[in-house]
N, C-alpha and C positions, 0 to 999 in steps of 0.2 A: 802291319797296320793297313787297313783299307779305307779309303776316303772316296766320297762321292759328292759331285758338284753338278749343278744344272743351271743353264742360262740360255739366252738367245744368241749369244756370240761364243764361238769356239775356235780354237786355232790348234791345228795338229802339230805335234812335235816330232813325228816319226819321219825318218829319212827314207825308208824303203818305199818303193813305188807299188802302187796296186797292181801293176803288170807282173810283178813278181809272183804274186798269188796265183795268176792264171785263172782258168776256168774250173779248176778242180773243186770237187766238193768235199764236205767233211765225211770222214768214214762212219759207217753205222755204229762202230765201237765207240768212237768219240762222241757221237751224239747221244748214244745210250748212256754212257757213263756220266756225261755232263747233266743229263736230265735227272739221273738217279741222284747225283750229288746234289742238285738244286732242290729237289724235293726232300731230301734227307735233312738238309739244313733248315728248309721251311718247316718241316714237322717238328724238328728238335726246338726251334725258336718259338714257334707257335704254342707249344706245350708249356713253355716257360712264362709266356705272357699271353694267355688265350683272350684277354679282353682288350688287346692293343693291336693297331695296325702294324704291319711289317713292310719295310721298304729296304731292299739290300740287292746286291749285285753278285749273283753266283759266279759270274765270269771273273770278277775281280778276286774273289775268294780262291777260286780254283787255280787261277793264273799264278797267284802269289805262292801258293803252296807247291804247284808243280814246279815252278822255278826253285823253290826251297829244297825240293827233293833232289835236285842236281848237285847240291852241296852236302847231302847226307850220305851215309854209308850202310850197307848191309840191311840189317833188320829195320832200322829207322827209315831208310829209304823206302823199303817195301811197305811199311805201315802207311806212310804219307801217301804213296801212290794208290794202295788199296782204299784208303779213306776217301780218296777222290773219286771212287767208283770203278777203278780199273782192276782188271785181273790180269797178271803178268804172264799167265799161261795162254792167254788169248790175244795179247797185243804187246808189241815191243816198246821199250822205253822210247827209242827213237821216233816211232810213230806217234807217240804221246806228245813228244816235243814239237814235232813237225805239225801236229794237229792244233796245238795252242798257237804256234807261229802263224798258221793260216787264219785262225780266228782273229787274232790281233790285226793282222794286215788287211783283213777283209771288212773290217768295221768301216762304216760310212765316215768319211772325213771331208770337211769343208764343203758340204753339199748344201743347197739353198734351204732345204726344209728339215734336214736331219744330219746331225754330225755327232760322232761318238769318239772322244780321245781316251785312250787307256794307256797308262804309263806305269812302268815299274823303275824304282831306283833303290840302289843298295848304298847305304851310308856305312862306310867301314872305318874303324879306328885307324888314325894315320900311322900307326906303328906296325899294322899288320899288313899281310898280302893274301889275296885270294888265290886259290888254286886255278891255274890257267884253264883247266877243263870247265870249271864253274863259270869262270869269266866268259869264255867263249860261248857256252850254252845260253848264259843269261843274256848276253848282247845279241846274239844271232837269232835265238828262237823266241825270246821273251822281250825283245827291244829295250833291254834294260840299260839304264845309265848307272855307272859305278863312281861314287865320289868318296873322297876321304873326309873324315870329320874328327875334330878334336873332342873326343869323349871324355878327356881328362877334365875338361870344363863343361859339364852338363848343360849349363845355361846357354853357352855358345852353340853346342850342338843342337839344343832344342830350338834355338832361333834359326839355325840354318835349315833344319828340316822343315819348319813352319813357313819360312820364307820361300823355300823351294816349292812346296805344295800350294801356297797362295798364289805364286807366279804362274804355275802350270795349270790352275784351274780358274784363271781369270779372276782372282779374288774371291771366289765363292766358298773356298774351304780355308778358314783362318784358325790358327792355334790348334792344329790337329794333336800336337803333343803338348801336354801339360808339363811334364818334367821327365827327366831320365835319371836312372841309377848311375852312380859313379863307375860301376864295373861293367857298363855297357860296352860291347865290342863291335856290334853290328846292328843296324836297323834296316828292315826291308820294308819299303813303302809301295803300295799299289794305290793308284788313283784313277778314277774314271770320271770324265766330264761329258755331260749330255746336253746337246742343243737341239731342241725341237719341242713340239707341243703334244701333250698327252691328250688322248681322246676324251678321257674323263679327268678333268682337272681336280687336284686335291692339294 
């Protein structure tokens, strides 16, 4: 699930300091793949609704799927990474992870005219456990929060997710989830919150 919210007020939830990012720049491979993925998403979406305006965050979508790939295996993992525009013969998976980490940590936060908060959260069925390798990658590279949820009670789990997203987007995104299936085991949520003024208002 990917959610977007916008307002004049924003508060970052990230604990990493911008100094951790340093002055390094994104690698050309990361930039090329990110642009390719963004335009692929746009072309596909525009072809399905050619008479409508589109507004989406390629960064939110790619970040969520890149994190998801850390929990996948073999062919599924390769397919997710390739769908994001990467060629594993040209770039190592660790470079991809570090690239997304850099992107997230370099977003402007709590600045007077522009602030962007991007967050990832994994809601996991309370009777299950995640692999430590996935937990480590999700927390370190993607700044993800991992929470347990009572999916045996879909209504309670739905309320938990909606309350979390509403709180972390200053009330701008409400009722993100309508309902959940009773056999749900995990829900991955990505949200992005933008504070600033558009050059052309819409």
